[in-house]
N, C-alpha and C positions, 0 to 999 in steps of 0.2 A: 210522562205520566206521573213520575215521582214528584216533580215540581208542583203539579196540580194538587196532589194530596198533601204535600208538606206545607205549602203556603197557607191553606185554610187552617191546618192544625197549629201552625205558628201564630197565626192571627188569633185563633180561639184561645190559645194559652196566654197570649198577651192581654186579652180582654179579661180573662179570669184572674190573672195576676194583678191587674190594675184595680180590680174590685175587692182585693184582699182588705180585710178590716184588721185594725190593731185593737187588742182587747186586754184589759186587766180585770182581775177579780179582787184586787186589793186596793182600790181607790179609797180615799178617806173623805167622809163628809162630817163636818163639825157644825153643830147648830147651837145658837145661843139666844136666849130670850130673857136675859138678866135685866134687872132694874137696879139703879144705883142704891146703895145703902142696904141691900138685901143680899142673901146668899146667892152666889152665881148659879145660874141655871144654864148648864151647857152639857151637851152629849156628843159622843163621837162614835162613828161606825166605820171601821177599817176593812170591811168585807163587802165593799160596793163594787158592782160590775159596771165598767165603763167601756164603751165601744166608740172608736173613731174610724170613719171611712176616709182615708187620706185622699182618695180620688175626688170625693164630693164635698168633704167638710161636714158631713152629717155626723152627729153624735147622739148617743143614747146612754142612759144611766139607769140602773136599777138598784134600789136599796131596800133591804128587808128592815122594816121598822123595829122589830125586836132586836136588831143588831146594834142599836144605839146603847152605849154604856154611859152612865152618869156617875159622878163622884159619890153620890149617896144612893143606896139601894132603894130607899123610899121614893126618891125622885124618879128613878127608873120605873118603879112600879106605877106611880101616878101617870107618867108619860105613856106607858103601854096601855093601862086599863082605863084611865079617866079622860085623857086628852086625845091620843092618837087612835084609841080603840083598835089595837093591832090585831086582835082576833078577827075583827070585821074588815079592817083595811090593812092587810099585812105588808104592803109595799108602797114605795114612792117611785115613780117613773118619770124620767125626763127624756123627751125626744126633741132634737133641734138641729139647727144649722149654724155653722160658724161662717159669718159673712166674710167674703173675700179671702177665704182660706186657700193657701197654696203651700203644700208641704215642702216644695222645692225652695221656697223663700225663707224657710225656718233656719235659724242658726243657733248658736249657744247663748245668744242674747235673747231675752224675752221679747216677744212681739205682741202688741195689743190687738185684740179682736173683739167683736161683739157677737154674742151667741143669742139667737132667738129661737124660741120653741115653746112647747107645752109641758107644764109640770102638773103631774097627777098625784095628789095627796089626799088622803082621807075621803076618797070617793068623789072628789071635785077636781076639775081641770082648769088651769089658768095659763094664759099666754104670758110669758116673761121674756125680758131682754136683760142680759147680763154682760158685764165686761169680763174678758178672759185674757190671761197671759199664757202664751205657748212658746216653748223652746224645743230645740232638737239637738241632741248630742249623739252622734253615731246613729244607731237604730232606735234610740230611746227618745220618746216624745213626752214632755211634761206639760200638763194642762192644769191651770189654776184659775178658779173663778170665785169671786165673792159677790153675793147679792143678798137682798132682803125680800121677804114676803110677809104678808099679814096673815096671822093665824085665822082671823075672821074671814078672809077670802076663801078658806078651805073648810069653813064651818067647824073649826076646832073649838070645842067649848072650853072656856076658862071660867070656873066658878067665881061668882062675885066675892066670895069670902077671901080668895087669894089673888084677885085681879091686880091688886096693888103690888104684888111680888113678882108678877110675870109681865113681860112686855108683849104686846100684841105683835109688834114688829120683830120677826125672827131673823137673825143674821145667819147666813149659811155660807160655808166655804167648802169647795170640793177641790181635792188635789188628786190627780190621776197620773201615774207614771206608766206609760205604755211602752211595750217592747215588741 
């Protein structure tokens, strides 16, 4: 009788354990929309939530848009009020899948992957595909991805008066160290 009870409990605990997600609330996203010969336009948010399900390779990320900090206060103000309209669209969300992900195959050397998913910014959603480098050292998994999006794909307005100072193509980098 004890074996009948213990086996399902053991199986259930294995299933729950295998579905455990790895989370950090201190991932960093850097974005840059600079144009040569003008002041760099770059912001960083180091309070990004990033989740990895090691069993499935699913990833999700949430960034509060007001968390981006810029070199100049005026740039940050314009980013929040004029472009991203952060009172109306307070967050950016990515949900995706790391293709061919197998946590057991990770080592201390970076391994290249492709991540596909949906990026939601400024009230718009777009399918994206990005390269990622992932490594594992002990219980720590490091995820790095660089990709580009067009501001116009998300209906982010760039006034004609300063269009020559901002690139429509925004370079984005995310670094997440998960434990």
